[in-house]
N, C-alpha and C positions, 0 to 999 in steps of 0.2 A: 514379483517384486515385493521385498519385505520393508517394513516400515521398522525403522530404527530410531532409537531416541536420541542420536547424535546428529540428527538433520539440523542445519543452521537454521536460525530465526532471525527475523527481522523486525525492529520496531518503527512502524510507518506514521508519521504525524503530519497531519494537516496544517501546513503553514499558511496558504493564501486562498482565498474563497474561490469556489468554483462557479459562482453566480453568473460571471460575463463570458464561461465557456461553452463550447457547443454541447449538446445534448449527450453525446457519446462519452465525451471527459465525464460529465457528472455520472453517468452510469458507471464509469470505472471507479470514481472515487466512492462511490455506494457499494460497489463491488469488493471494494478493499475493506469495507465495513467503517469507513469514515463517516462521522455524522455532522460534527460541528468544528469550528476552528480550534486547533491545538488539541485536537482529539488525538489519542495515540493508540494504535491497535499492534499486537504483537502477532505476527504471521509466520507461517513455515516457508523458508525461501525455496519454493517449488519454482520451476520454470515458467509456470502459469501466473504465479504473483509476481515474480519479477518481472515480467512482460508487461503486466498491468502498472507496477511501479513505474517502469521506463516509459510509458505513455502518459505518465502525469507527474515527472520529475520536476516541472516548473511549479508545481502546487504543493508537493510533499518534501519531508526530510526523512531520510532513511539511515537508520544506524544498525550494524550488526550485533547480535545478542551472542555471547559465547555458549 
């Protein structure tokens, strides 16, 4: 598998607090690299990352980056 520079990227922003969420959800948020409210990280849109994003769609906002 070759790594190309044209892989899609996504900007993930934490919009709601994970405080009242179960521990697994908090770990997914931390695994995405999100630390504080309104913190945005830019990630490669791999199946693993997108699966994590799908688990926390109620807490985050996702935008595709060209």
